[in-house]
C-alpha positions in Angstrom: -8.4 -4.7 4.3 -6.3 -6.3 7.0 -8.4 -4.6 9.7 -11.8 -5.6 8.1 -14.2 -8.0 9.7 -13.7 -11.0 7.4 -17.0 -12.5 8.6 -18.7 -9.6 6.7 -16.1 -9.1 4.0 -18.5 -8.4 1.1 -20.4 -5.9 3.3 -17.1 -4.2 4.4 -15.9 -3.9 0.8 -19.1 -2.4 -0.4 -19.1 0.0 2.6 -15.7 1.5 1.8 -16.5 1.6 -1.9 -19.7 3.7 -1.1 -17.7 5.9 1.2 -15.4 6.9 -1.6 -12.3 4.7 -1.2 -10.1 5.0 -4.3 -8.6 1.5 -4.0 -8.4 -1.5 -1.7 -5.1 -2.3 -0.1 -4.6 -6.0 0.6 -1.7 -7.1 2.8 -0.3 -10.6 2.0 1.8 -11.9 4.9 3.6 -15.2 5.1 5.0 -15.5 8.6 8.6 -15.4 7.2 9.3 -11.9 5.9 7.0 -10.5 8.6 6.0 -12.1 11.9 2.4 -12.7 11.0 0.2 -14.6 8.5 -2.8 -12.9 6.8 -4.5 -14.3 3.8 -3.7 -15.4 0.2 -4.8 -15.8 -3.3 -8.3 -17.0 -2.6 -9.2 -13.9 -0.7 -7.8 -11.6 -3.3 -9.8 -13.4 -6.0 -12.9 -13.2 -3.9 -12.5 -9.4 -3.3 -11.9 -8.9 -7.0 -15.3 -10.4 -7.6 -17.0 -8.1 -5.1 -15.9 -4.7 -6.4 -14.7 -2.7 -9.4 -12.2 -0.8 -7.2 -8.5 -1.4 -8.1 -6.8 -3.9 -5.9 -3.5 -2.8 -4.4 -1.8 -6.1 -3.5 1.1 -5.6 -1.1 3.3 -8.7 -0.9 5.0 -8.8 2.5 6.4 -12.2 1.8 9.7 -13.9 1.1 10.4 -14.7 -2.5 7.5 -12.7 -3.9 8.7 -13.4 -7.5 7.3 -16.9 -7.0 3.7 -15.6 -6.6 3.3 -12.5 -8.7 1.8 -14.3 -11.7 -0.8 -16.0 -9.5 -1.8 -12.7 -7.8 -2.1 -11.1 -11.2 -4.5 -13.8 -12.3 -6.5 -13.2 -9.1 -7.3 -9.7 -10.1 -4.5 -7.5 -8.7 -4.3 -4.1 -10.3 -1.0 -3.2 -8.6 1.5 -5.7 -7.2 4.0 -4.2 -4.7 7.1 -6.2 -3.5 9.6 -5.3 -0.8 13.0 -4.3 -2.0 14.3 -6.1 1.1 12.7 -9.4 0.0 14.1 -9.7 -3.5 17.5 -10.2 -4.9 16.8 -8.9 -8.4 14.2 -6.2 -8.0 14.4 -5.0 -11.6 13.7 -8.5 -12.9 10.6 -8.8 -10.6 9.3 -5.4 -11.8 9.8 -6.5 -15.4 7.8 -9.7 -14.7 4.9 -7.7 -13.1 4.8 -5.5 -16.2 4.8 -8.5 -18.5 1.6 -9.6 -16.7 0.0 -6.2 -17.6 -0.1 -5.1 -14.0 1.3 -2.0 -12.4 4.4 -2.5 -10.3 5.3 -1.1 -6.9 8.3 -1.3 -4.6 8.0 -1.0 -0.8 10.5 0.0 1.9 10.5 -0.8 5.6 11.2 2.0 8.0 14.9 1.2 8.5 15.7 0.9 4.7 17.3 4.0 3.1 15.2 5.7 0.5 18.3 6.1 -1.6 18.2 2.4 -2.5 15.3 3.3 -4.8 17.2 5.6 -7.1 17.8 3.2 -10.0 14.4 1.4 -9.8 12.3 4.5 -9.2 11.8 5.4 -12.9 10.6 1.9 -13.7 7.7 1.6 -11.2 4.2 3.1 -10.9 4.2 3.2 -7.1 6.5 3.4 -4.1 5.1 2.3 -0.7 6.8 3.7 2.3 6.0 1.8 5.5 5.5 4.2 8.4 5.3 1.3 10.9 7.3 -1.9 11.0 5.3 -4.3 8.8 3.5 -7.3 10.1 0.7 -6.1 12.3 -2.2 -3.5 12.1 -2.9 -0.9 14.7 0.6 0.3 15.2 1.5 4.0 15.9 2.9 6.1 13.0 6.7 6.6 13.2 7.3 10.4 13.1 10.6 10.0 11.2 8.5 8.8 8.2 7.7 12.4 7.4 11.4 13.1 6.5 11.5 9.9 4.5 8.5 11.0 2.5 10.2 14.3 1.7 13.4 12.6 0.7 11.5 10.3 -1.6 9.8 13.4 -3.2 13.2 14.9 -3.9 14.5 11.6 -5.3 11.5 11.2 -7.5 12.1 14.7 -8.9 15.8 14.0 -9.5 15.1 10.8 -11.4 12.1 12.0 -13.4 9.9 9.3 -12.0 6.1 9.5 -12.1 5.6 6.9 -9.4 2.9 7.6 -6.9 4.0 7.8 -3.3 1.9 5.7 -0.9 2.3 5.6 2.8 1.0 2.8 5.1 1.0 2.5 8.8 -0.6 4.4 11.6 -2.5 6.8 9.2 -5.7 8.4 10.4 -7.7 11.6 10.4 -5.3 13.1 13.0 -2.2 12.9 10.9 -3.4 12.5 7.4 -2.9 16.2 6.4 0.6 16.2 7.8 1.5 13.1 5.8 0.0 14.5 2.6 1.8 17.8 3.2 5.1 15.8 3.3 4.3 14.5 -0.2 2.2 11.4 0.2 -0.3 10.9 -2.6 -2.0 7.6 -1.5 -2.9 7.0 2.2 -3.4 3.5 3.4 -5.7 3.3 6.5 -6.9 0.1 8.1 -7.6 0.4 11.8 -8.5 4.1 11.5 -11.3 3.1 9.1 -12.6 -0.4 10.1 -12.4 0.1 13.8 -13.9 3.6 13.7 -17.4 4.2 15.2 -18.3 5.5 11.7 -16.0 4.0 9.1 -17.6 6.0 6.2 -16.9 9.3 8.1 -13.3 8.2 8.7 -12.8 7.8 5.0 -14.3 11.1 4.2 -12.0 12.8 6.8 -9.0 11.2 5.1 -10.1 12.3 1.7 -10.8 15.9 3.0 -7.2 16.1 4.4 -5.9 15.2 0.9 -8.2 17.7 -0.8 -7.2 20.5 1.6 -3.6 20.0 0.8 -4.2 20.1 -2.9 -6.8 22.8 -3.0 
């Protein structure tokens, strides 16, 4: 949703819902953990009142443990925290679960996938950033494909059922390749909201996923 037109937010939410989006990804940025500021709890609460789609709330913020309870109250279905931003990731995951919300952990491009080994069985989602977090419209980092494959292997070794989500530079041109590497959830902002026909862009992304799993 970071790339949406916030002057027409309700219309944009309804458009992607009609086009078949499976969830809405909301990037929360604080200007500390990442060099940008986006939006906060009030926008998440407003979006939750506009749609029945699950809200995938990605906390790109320092000290996310201070805010997970409030985002849960605002309607988050999934709350994802960066492993780089927390000291006690297991404790934060426990807190999210106590709030009856699914928990996710995210990794920046330079963070080794191996750091997830012990927490992977405890979460419902892992988010691999395929750009450096903080700004929309960046180009996909090709090395992310190998990272996705390593995460698939690690998930199998640990017996985890966590979904693999990839965010950054995803569009119709590379979606099938990303899914082939092992991604199960694709996050697309600019490729959808800045497309001439956003609904067609969503359909192209979903088709790429379906071709891989046909």
